[in-house]
C-alpha positions in Angstrom: 4.7 6.7 -26.3 6.1 8.5 -23.3 6.3 12.2 -24.0 7.8 15.0 -21.8 6.8 18.6 -22.3 9.3 21.2 -21.0 7.8 24.6 -20.2 9.1 26.0 -16.9 8.1 29.6 -17.7 5.0 31.7 -16.6 1.4 30.7 -16.2 0.3 32.0 -19.6 3.3 30.4 -21.3 2.4 27.0 -19.9 -1.3 27.3 -20.7 -0.5 28.1 -24.4 0.5 24.4 -24.5 -3.0 23.2 -23.5 -4.2 22.4 -27.1 -1.0 20.5 -27.7 -1.5 18.5 -24.5 -5.1 17.8 -25.6 -3.9 16.4 -28.9 -1.2 14.3 -27.4 -3.6 12.9 -24.8 -6.2 12.1 -27.4 -3.5 10.2 -29.4 -3.0 7.9 -26.5 0.5 9.2 -25.3 1.5 9.1 -21.7 2.5 12.7 -20.7 4.9 14.2 -18.3 5.8 17.9 -17.9 8.6 20.1 -16.6 7.1 23.2 -14.9 8.4 25.9 -12.5 7.4 26.5 -8.9 5.3 29.4 -10.0 3.2 27.5 -12.6 3.4 23.9 -11.3 -0.4 23.8 -10.5 -1.6 25.7 -13.5 -2.8 22.4 -15.1 -5.3 20.0 -13.6 -3.8 17.0 -11.9 -5.2 14.7 -14.5 -3.4 16.4 -17.4 0.0 14.7 -16.7 1.2 11.4 -15.3 4.3 13.1 -13.9 5.1 16.7 -13.0 8.8 17.6 -12.6 9.4 21.0 -10.9 12.3 23.4 -11.4 12.8 26.3 -8.9 13.8 29.2 -11.2 16.6 31.5 -10.1 15.1 35.1 -9.9 15.4 37.4 -13.0 17.8 38.7 -14.4 19.7 35.5 -13.8 18.8 32.4 -15.9 18.3 28.8 -15.1 17.1 26.9 -12.0 18.6 26.0 -8.7 21.0 23.1 -8.9 19.1 21.0 -6.3 15.8 21.3 -8.1 17.4 20.5 -11.4 19.1 17.4 -10.0 15.8 16.1 -8.6 13.8 16.8 -11.8 16.5 15.1 -13.9 16.5 12.0 -11.7 12.8 11.8 -11.9 12.8 12.3 -15.7 15.4 9.6 -16.2 13.5 7.2 -14.1 10.4 7.8 -16.2 12.3 6.8 -19.4 10.7 9.3 -21.8 10.8 8.6 -25.6 10.3 12.2 -26.7 10.9 15.6 -25.3 9.0 18.6 -26.7 10.8 21.7 -25.6 8.3 24.6 -25.6 10.8 27.3 -24.4 13.5 29.7 -25.4 15.7 28.9 -22.4 18.9 27.1 -23.0 18.4 25.2 -19.8 15.2 23.7 -21.2 16.9 22.4 -24.3 19.7 20.9 -22.2 17.2 19.3 -19.9 16.0 16.9 -22.6 19.6 15.9 -23.4 20.6 15.5 -19.8 17.5 13.4 -19.1 18.8 11.0 -21.8 15.7 11.4 -23.9 16.4 10.0 -27.4 14.1 12.3 -29.4 14.2 16.0 -28.6 12.1 18.5 -30.6 12.3 22.3 -30.1 12.7 25.7 -31.7 15.6 27.7 -33.0 15.7 31.2 -34.4 17.7 30.6 -37.5 19.8 33.4 -38.9 18.2 35.9 -36.5 20.3 34.4 -33.7 22.9 32.3 -35.5 25.2 31.4 -32.6 22.3 30.4 -30.3 20.7 28.5 -33.1 23.8 26.5 -33.8 24.2 25.6 -30.1 20.5 24.7 -29.7 20.7 22.5 -32.7 23.3 20.4 -31.0 20.9 19.8 -28.1 18.0 18.7 -30.3 17.3 15.9 -32.7 14.8 18.0 -34.7 14.4 21.8 -34.7 11.6 24.1 -36.0 12.4 27.7 -36.9 10.4 30.5 -35.1 11.0 34.3 -35.3 13.3 35.7 -32.7 11.4 39.0 -32.6 7.9 39.3 -31.3 7.4 42.0 -34.0 7.7 39.2 -36.6 5.1 36.9 -35.0 2.4 35.9 -37.5 0.5 33.3 -35.5 -0.8 32.6 -32.0 1.6 31.1 -29.5 -0.8 28.1 -29.3 -0.3 27.5 -33.0 3.5 27.8 -32.7 3.7 25.3 -29.8 1.2 22.9 -31.4 3.7 22.3 -34.3 6.1 20.7 -31.8 3.9 17.6 -31.7 2.9 17.4 -35.4 4.5 13.9 -35.9 2.8 12.5 -32.8 -0.9 13.0 -33.6 -3.3 13.3 -36.6 -4.9 16.6 -35.6 -4.0 19.4 -38.0 -5.2 22.4 -36.0 -5.0 23.1 -32.2 -8.5 22.7 -30.7 -10.3 25.9 -29.6 -13.1 23.9 -27.9 -13.3 24.9 -24.2 -15.0 21.5 -23.5 -11.7 19.8 -24.4 -9.5 22.4 -22.7 -11.3 23.0 -19.4 -10.5 19.5 -17.9 -6.8 20.2 -18.5 -7.0 23.4 -16.4 -9.6 22.7 -13.6 -9.7 19.6 -11.4 -13.4 20.2 -10.9 -16.0 22.3 -12.8 -15.8 26.0 -11.7 -18.5 27.3 -9.3 -20.5 30.0 -11.2 -20.7 33.3 -9.3 -21.8 35.5 -12.1 -19.5 38.5 -11.2 -17.1 40.4 -13.5 -13.7 39.2 -12.3 -11.2 42.1 -12.3 -7.6 41.0 -12.2 -5.4 43.6 -10.5 -1.8 43.9 -11.4 1.0 46.5 -11.5 1.9 45.4 -15.0 0.3 48.3 -16.8 0.4 50.9 -14.1 2.7 53.1 -16.2 0.2 52.9 -19.1 -2.7 54.2 -17.0 -4.1 51.0 -15.5 -3.1 51.7 -11.9 -5.0 51.4 -8.6 -7.0 54.6 -9.2 -8.0 53.3 -12.7 -9.0 49.9 -11.3 -11.1 51.6 -8.6 -12.8 53.9 -11.2 -13.5 50.8 -13.4 -15.0 48.9 -10.5 -17.2 51.9 -9.6 -18.2 52.3 -13.3 -19.2 48.7 -13.6 -21.1 48.8 -10.3 -23.0 51.8 -11.5 -24.1 49.8 -14.5 -25.5 47.0 -12.3 -22.5 44.7 -12.6 -21.3 42.6 -9.6 -17.5 43.0 -9.5 -15.0 40.6 -7.9 -11.4 41.8 -7.4 -8.6 39.3 -7.8 -4.8 39.6 -7.7 -1.6 38.4 -6.2 -0.7 41.7 -4.4 -2.9 41.8 -1.3 -2.1 45.5 -0.7 -3.2 46.5 -4.2 -6.4 44.4 -3.9 -7.2 45.8 -0.5 -6.6 49.4 -1.7 -8.9 49.1 -4.7 -11.6 47.4 -2.6 -11.5 50.3 -0.1 -11.7 52.9 -2.8 -14.4 51.2 -4.9 -16.5 49.2 -2.3 -16.1 46.1 -4.6 -15.7 42.7 -2.9 -12.3 41.1 -3.1 -10.6 37.8 -3.0 -6.9 38.6 -3.0 -5.7 35.6 -0.9 -6.6 32.7 -3.2 -4.2 29.9 -4.0 -3.8 29.0 -7.7 -6.6 26.5 -7.7 -9.0 28.9 -6.1 -7.9 31.7 -8.4 -8.6 29.5 -11.5 -12.0 28.6 -10.1 -12.9 32.3 -9.5 -12.0 33.1 -13.1 -13.8 30.0 -14.4 -17.0 30.9 -12.5 -17.1 34.6 -13.7 -19.5 36.1 -16.2 -16.4 37.7 -17.8 -12.8 38.7 -16.9 -11.1 42.1 -17.3 -7.3 41.9 -17.1 -4.0 43.3 -18.3 -2.5 40.8 -20.7 -1.2 38.2 -18.3 -1.7 34.6 -17.0 -5.3 35.5 -16.1 -6.2 36.2 -19.7 -4.9 32.7 -20.7 -6.8 31.0 -17.9 -10.0 32.6 -19.2 -9.0 31.9 -22.8 -8.7 28.1 -22.1 -11.9 28.0 -20.0 -14.1 29.9 -22.6 -14.7 32.8 -20.2 -15.3 36.1 -22.1 -12.3 38.4 -21.6 -11.3 42.0 -22.1 -7.6 41.8 -22.5 -5.7 45.1 -22.1 -2.3 45.6 -23.8 0.2 48.4 -23.6 0.6 50.6 -26.7 3.8 49.7 -28.5 5.1 49.5 -32.1 4.6 45.7 -32.0 1.2 45.6 -30.2 -0.7 44.3 -33.2 1.6 41.2 -33.3 1.4 40.9 -29.5 -2.4 40.7 -29.8 -2.1 38.0 -32.5 0.3 36.0 -30.4 -1.2 36.3 -26.9 -4.9 37.0 -27.2 -7.3 34.6 -25.2 -7.3 31.5 -27.3 -10.7 29.8 -27.0 -13.0 32.5 -25.5 -14.8 35.5 -26.8 -12.6 38.5 -26.2 -11.9 42.2 -26.9 -8.2 43.3 -27.1 -8.0 46.8 -25.9 -4.8 48.8 -26.4 -4.4 51.4 -23.7 -3.6 54.9 -24.9 -1.3 57.3 -23.0 -2.4 57.8 -19.4 -5.2 60.4 -19.3 -6.5 59.9 -15.8 -8.4 57.1 -14.1 -11.8 57.9 -15.5 -10.5 58.2 -19.0 -8.8 54.8 -18.7 -11.8 53.1 -17.1 -14.5 54.2 -19.6 -13.2 52.5 -22.8 -12.6 49.3 -20.8 -16.1 49.3 -19.5 -17.4 50.0 -23.0 -15.4 47.1 -24.4 -16.9 44.8 -21.7 -20.5 45.9 -22.5 -19.8 45.3 -26.2 -18.4 41.9 -25.5 -21.3 40.8 -23.3 -23.9 42.2 -25.6 
């Protein structure tokens, strides 16, 4: 059967589909995918027969550019898919399956939590599963939720958590081991204490304990600033393939909860995953923790200075590796 997966969201959002992709592939289906410009290379080339790319319009607007949508729809129609699995909350994603003239379209709706949206989404699908509208009501990992989309297309009853099955879906070639602690730098949790000073303090703390530290990140200025402060080596200019390889070759990864955590989670790389404190953080950990790797989920307390932020992260890493 010819199956199209629609997930033009972030890197972590797409990778949460990896066990679903593994099960569909093992069942013998031919797979295509709709991704965005940002996450188009997050899977290995072998994972899909066809990749259709949407150029997302910057937030807070929704949808994709008309030109990219026209191109992707033309490609999808030519591929003649039998089933679309819509792994997204975006209305555009649901409409894509209909507009691509795919006869079977399976996706999610939010039931009575969002009745008007659910009614409209139901008109775009031939089968709908109910999922909570609020993250605070999540009771399962995102991987488990997305896996249910394909339940009628394979015999597997649980999403695989075997990195040996998942790695080939993420990396084109086996990662080159470098043995360092990969430290993913991001502004995401700067307001929660994980800012440039805290990253530098963490790199220095790990270095003082004999750890080799490799700084990664998509903001070259942030990576360079932390490298100057800490003396740690840095690779802030990697493309997506190089970045995945750097994570895959690491002894462990330390990161704010982001796409990096999900790369590590699918590759089996031990991960310290940092979350911001919030009323729903316990559910966020359940939903977004690294899927197939050893991990420690660390909830950051209120900012108390760079050293106070760095020390519990270093302790969580020591515990994880021990």
